N, C-alpha and C positions, 0 to 999 in steps of 0.2 A: 820560366823556360818551358814548363809543361804547356802553358797557354800558347806560347809562340809556336810550339811544335804542332799544335792543333790549328794553326793558321791565323791566330789573333795578333793584332798589333798591340804592343804594350808601351804606353807613353806615361811619362811623369809630368804632372801639371802642378807646380808648386809656387808658393809665394817667395821661396828662397831665391837668392841670386845664384848664378852659376858658381861663384867662388865659395858658396856655403854648402855645396854638395860634397859629401865625404864618405869614407868607408865603403860599406857594401853597396850604397847607392851608385858608386862609380863602377862597381863590378857587374851591374845589371845591364844587359844589352838592350837598352830602350830603343824603340823605333822612332821616338821623338821626345824631346824634353822642352817643356815650357817653363821659363823662369820668371821671377819678378812679377808674378800674378798676371802674366800675359805680355810682358814687355820684351822678352827674349824668346825666340823659337829656334830650336836646334834640330838638325837631322844628322846623325853620325858625327856629332860634335862640330858640325859646320853650321854657321849662323844662317838661318833662313830669313829671319826678320828681327828687327829691333826698333824700339821707340823710346823716347825720353822727353822730359819736360823741355819746353822752349825757355829761353832766357827770361822772358817776362814772367812766366809762371814761377820760376825759381826765385826771382827777385821778390815776388809777392810772398812766397812761403818763407824765405829767409828773413825778411823783415818782420813777419808775424812771429816766428820763433824767437828772434832776437828781442823783440819788445816784451814778450811774455816769459822769457827764460825757460823755454820748454826743452827738455832733453829729447834730441831727435837723432835718428840715423838717416842719412841721405845715401840711398843705395844706387850703385851701378852694378852691372853684371859681373864685374871683375874686382871691385873693391867696395867696402862699406866705409863711408865717412860719417863722422859724428862731431857734435860740439862738445865742449868741456863738460857740460851738464850730463850729457849722455855717458861719457867716459866714467864720471864719478858714480853715476847710477849703476852702470854695469860692474864696476869695480866692487861696489858694495854687495851686489848680488853674487859675485864670484866668491867673496869672502864668506858669505852666508851659506851658499849652496854647493860650492865646488872645492874649497880649499881642503876639506876633510876627506875628499874622495881619492881613490887611487888614480894613478896616471891614466890607466885604461878607461876608468869610468869618466874621468874628466874629458877625454877625447870625444865622448858621445853626448856630453851635456850641452844643451842649447845655449846656456850662458857663456860657456867656454868658446863655442863656435863664434859667437858675436865678439867676445873679448879678443880673440886671436885675429879676427878679420878687421877690427875697428881701427880706422886711421883718424886720429883727432886732428881737426884743422879749424881755422877761423872761418868766419862767414864769407869773407871776400874770396877765399879759396873755393868754397862750395859753389859759388856762382860760375866757376869755370869748368865744373864737372858735368858730364852727361848723366844726370840723375834720372832714374826712371820710376822710383817709388820712395816714399818717405814713411818711416815708422816713428811715431811719437809715444813717449812714455807718460806715466802719471806725472802731473804737474799741478800748478795752482789753478789750472782750468780743467773743467770736466770735459769728457768726450763730447757731450752734447753742445757745450759752449763752443768748442773748436769746430764741430760739424756745422753749427749755425753760422759761424763766421765764414767758412770756406766752401760749403756745399754747392754754392752757385757756380763755382769755378772748378771744383775738383770732385772726384768720387772718394768717399770715405767709408771705411768699414771698421768695426771693432777689431782689435789686435787678435792674432791667432796664437800669441805666446803669453800665457797668463801671468808669468813672472814680471812682465813689464807693467803690470798694474791694471786694475779694473777700468781705469779711465784712458787706457792706451788705445791706439788705433793706427790704421794705415791710410795713406793718402796716395791716390793714383790720378793719372790724367783722366779727364772725362771720356768715358766710353772704352777705355783700355782695361780689359779684364782677362781672367782665365778663359772665359768664353771666346773672346776675340783671338786669343792665342790658339785655341783649339781649331778655329776656322782655318788658320793657315795650315795646320797639319791635315785637316780633312781635305782641303784643296790639293795639297801635295800628294796625298794618297788616293785622290779621286773617290772620296767617301762622303757620306752625308750624315745628318743627325741620326737617322735610323740605324746606322752602323755603330753608334757610340754608346758604351756603358761607362759610367764614371763613378768613382768612389771618393768621398771627402768627409770632412768633419767640421769645417769652419765657414764663417760668413763669406769669406772671399771665394768659396766654392759654389755659391749660388749661381753666378753667371755660367759656370761650367755645367751645372745641372741643367740649365736652360737649353744648352746645346747638346743634350744627351737624350737618347731614347729611353734609357733606364738609368736612374740615379740611386745610389746606395749611400746611406749614412753609416759611418763607423759607430760602434756602440758607445763610444766616449763623447759623441757629438752633443751639442746643445739640443734641447727638446724641439726648438723651432726647426733646426736643420733636419732632424728626423721627420718632422711633420710634413715636409715638402718632398721627401724622397719616397721611392717606390718600395724600398726594403731597408731594414736596419740589420747590419751584421754585428758580430762581436767587437769589443774594443780593440784598439791597436795592439795592446800588449797581450791579447788573447787570440792572435792570429786572424784578425778580422778580414783582411784581404783574402787570405787562403779560404776561409769559410764562405766568403761571398763568391769567389771563383767556383767553388764546389756547387753552391746553390744554383748558379746560373749556367752550370755545365760548361764552363770555360776550360776546365781541366778534367 
């Protein structure tokens, strides 16, 4: 709010789908929201742009998941679909990490957000959905094995959610990133790269940084993420965004 009062536009650029935004995030008056790592772009809750896999791509991915019994989430902006393997995986995480928490704590936990939004369906049903991003969990294949198989057809990055396992990752359409989502917002507001400062902590933030004049890593980010940024602020749970805004005189 303080930054907006000084004339800055504040936008959320996230790998989450629109249905995964909750709590205080919904109370912030964002000037733009990018969801699904660039697949959905919103202004004042009105859809400015969306993209999703074509049928041939979904058929390719579904066949690969099915053959290798990989737990996957197939994401649309309004619903999260998953196979039975994904449900079993998330249910186990819920028992380990969430069942002992208070109801208030559960509402904020990433596993519970997935669990509550997850719609279990068969592979034939997945083929009928407008899927824009896929998240795969630990399985009998390593991340590098999956990347080797699919990288010529799709973009892959390591997962942003550690509890899904060290071999987990995200699959997107070729060339659709947080950076491409940002371009739609920049065009809408008649701005350019020189006007943009971005803050992130994950590998799917790298394309966002490429479209930014100044890029800032959260203190909890991987060391490689920090190495490509202009500045590293404090971690998420130590008011990292606030301190970054102070450092760059946004507030």
